N, C-alpha and C positions, 0 to 999 in steps of 0.2 A: 444499357442505354447505347453504348458505343457498338454493340454488336448489332442494335436494330438499325442505326445510322448507317453502317457497312452493309446491312442486306438492302437498305433502301438504294444506296449507290449501286449495288452490284445489279440490282433489278433493272436499274435504270441503263445498264450497258447492255442487258438483254432485251431492251424493248426492240421488237422486230424480228427477233429470233423465233422461228418457228410460226411465222405469221399464217394465218387461215387463208387459204386459196381454194377456189371451187375447182374442184378435180373429177374426173371420170371415176365411179366407183360401182363395183358389183356389190357392195355391201349393203344391206338395208340396216332393220334393227339388230344390233349385235349381240348375240346369244353366245353363253359359255361354250367352248370347244372342249371335248373329254378324249380321253384315250391316248393323250401325247407321252411320249417316252422322255421323262426328265426335261421338260421345257425350260429353258434359260432366259432367252431373250426374244425381241418381237420388234418389227418395224413393218410400216405399211408404205407400199409404193406410190406413186402417182396414179397409177391405173387402178387403184384399189385392192390389189393384191396384198395380203398379208402373209409375211415370212416368219417363221418361227423356228429357232435352233433347238435340236433335241440332241442332249447329250448321249442318250441310250445309258449305257452303264459306266460309270465313273472310271477312267483310268484303263477301260478297254477300247484299243483302237480299232477303228473301221466301223463301228456300229453306229457312230452320231450321223445325224442327218439333218437337212433342212426342208422343213414342210411348208407348203403355200396353202393358204385358206382361201377359198372362193366359193361364193354363194353359201357360206356356212359350213362348208366341207373342206376338209384336210386331206391332203395328198402329198405324197414324197416329191421334191423337186430337185433335190442334189443329196448323194449319199457317199458313203465310204470316208466321212469325216472321223476324227478321234474323239473330241470333247469340245464340240462347239458351242460357244457362249455368245459374246457381243456381237451384234449385227449393225451394220450401217450402209445405207445406200449413197453412192456418188455416181451420178451421171446413169450409164446403162448396167451398173455392176453391183452387187452385193458383196460385202466385205465382212469376213467371220474370223473372229478370234477363235483359233481352232488349236487349243492346248499350248504349243510352243513356238506356233507359226500363223500368219494371216493368209487366208484363202480369198480369192478373188472369183466370184462366180458370176457368169452373164446372165441377166435378167431375161434375156430373149429365149435361152435353150438351156439354161441350167450347167451349162459346161464350166469345170471348176479349175483353176490354176494356182498355184503358189505365188503370192505377191511379195511376201516377205519371210524367208525361210528362219529357222531359229538361228542359223548361223550369221544372218544380217544383224542380229542384236548386239550391242556392246558386251552383254553378258547373257549367258544362255537363260532364256525365260523358263519360269516354273511355272506358272499358271496365268496364262494370258486371258483375261475376263472382258472386262467392256470395251467397246469402241465409240468413239466419237469424232465427228468431222466438222470443220471450220468452212466458212465461205469460200476460203481460198483453195480448197481441196486437200488440205492436210488432214491427215488421219493421227487420231491419238488413241493409244491402248494402254490400259492397265495391267499390270503383271502384279498378282495378289500375293506373290511370292509363296510362303510355306503356310498357305491360309489354313490348310487341315492340320497343322502341327503347331509350331510356335506362333502363328499369327504373325510374324514378321519377314524381311527380305523382299517385301516388295518395291516396285518402282513404276513411274509412268514414262512412256515414250511418245516420240512425235515422228510421224512417216510423212515425207513428202510424196509428189505423185508419182516419182519414180521408186518408190519403196526405201529410199535412204532412211535410216533410223538414227534419230538422235534421243539421248537420256535427257529428260527434262528434271526429274528429281527421284530420289530413292532414300531408303533408310539410312544410308551412310551419309548424306548430306543433311538431313532432318529425322531424327529417331521418330517424330509424330508420323511419318510416312512407315506404316507397317503392313497394311494389306489393302491397298487402294483399289475400288472398285468400281463404281458408277461415276462417268464422267461427262460434263457438260461444258461446252466452250462456247463464249461468246462471240460476236460478229466482228470483233476487232481483231480476232487471233492472239489475244493477249492475256485474257483472263480464263483460267481453267478451273473449274468447280468440280472437287471429287468428294465422295464419301468413303472413309475408310471402313472395311468389314470387321476389323478387329477393336477398333476404339468406338465407333459409332458416331465421329465427329464428322461434320460437314466442313470441308475447306476451300478456301480459295487461293489460287497459285498464280502470281503474276509472272508471266515469262520473261519479262523485260528486266525486272528488278529481282526476281527470284525469291521474292516475298511469300511466305505461306501464312495464312491467316485463318483461324477457325471462325465459324460464323455462326453454327448451329451445332448442338450435340443432343444426344438421346435417340440414334438411330439403331442403337443394337447392333445386329449384323447389317449394317448400310449395304444395300445392292444396288439398285437403280435411281438416277436422278434425272428428271425432265423438267423442261420449263414450258409453261402456257403463255400464250402471248398476253393474256392479261396480267401477266407479272408473278403469278404462282409458281411456285416450284413444287413438286412432287418428290417424295423419297421414299422407297421401298425398305422394308426392315426384315430381310430373310429369316432372322431366328425368330422373332416374335410374330412373323405371319401379318403384319401390319403396313398399311400405306399411309403416309402423314402428308400434310398440305403445309407449306410455308408461305406465309403471306408476306406481301412487299412491305408490311409493317413491321416484319419478324415474328409474327405470332404464329405458333406452332400447333397443329390441331390434327387429329387421329381423323382420317377420311374413312378407312376400311379395316375391318380386323377379320380374323377367323381364318386366314389362309394356313395353309401347313408350311408354305415357304415361300413368300413374295419375292420373286427374283427381278429381272431387269425389265423395268417399265418402259412404255414409250405411250403417246397419245397417237389417236387417229389422225390422217391428214385434216380432217375439219375441226379437229380439236373436241369434238362431242364426247369422246369417250377416253378414257385411260386403259389401256391394255396392260394386264398383269398375268404373267406367268407363273402358275403356282407348281413349283418344280417337283416336290414330292407328292401332289394330288395327280400330276400329268394332266392340268387342266390350263386353259387360256381363258381368263375372265375379263369382262368390260365394265368398267366402272363408269356410269353417266356422269358427265361434268356439267350439266345443265346449270 
């Protein structure tokens, strides 16, 4: 009962986040995109273009890239990355969590530069994963730590507009923080929700009080977290290949299964579709949210 009340309160804090806007779009009926090289994250720009991070070979530097999807076709937008994962758009730039650094890419011409090098972090990152932004222009990035080994050693960082990095929480401060992955910030820049890949637990972190509260569990290899303006949250489970919905009443249900590895999800700008990168299958799927 207490968890359900907490979820209702949290959903109230997210009202207005991701509100639907009328935007230019070159995307009609969304159809599955195939032939991608280890797709991990996806985001749609205001002009309708969809960007996908393609890791390529894990641990193989230089073979990662960002692809752009226009009119149902994917093409290379930026290349020469290492293991690009989380994506977020702020203004005219696409930010990418690329292994141990954060890259900044111009949406106009695809030119890339380093926004925050590994040396900018309080501790050398092991596995930078998801990216999130708040209305104030701050970036948040999860370091999933030794995600492929012990499943521990993770942390969450906050970056201001100048690229200054601050540690928010890590496993040394709270043992429940093992391999944080998907992130979701509210519009007050105070509450940060994240799902842990190791435990499959969805947490709420209060940046002011530093309180960490579990709000839902059972997400296996929790990967992406996204919020719909109707109050529903969606969480992907990479390990089981499933996507779940969490209602404002705290009711958890399976939205879709059958993926080989459901990675970092996002909604389209009009919120009609949930975009799901299936990493192992090399595909980008679209779930109708009618």
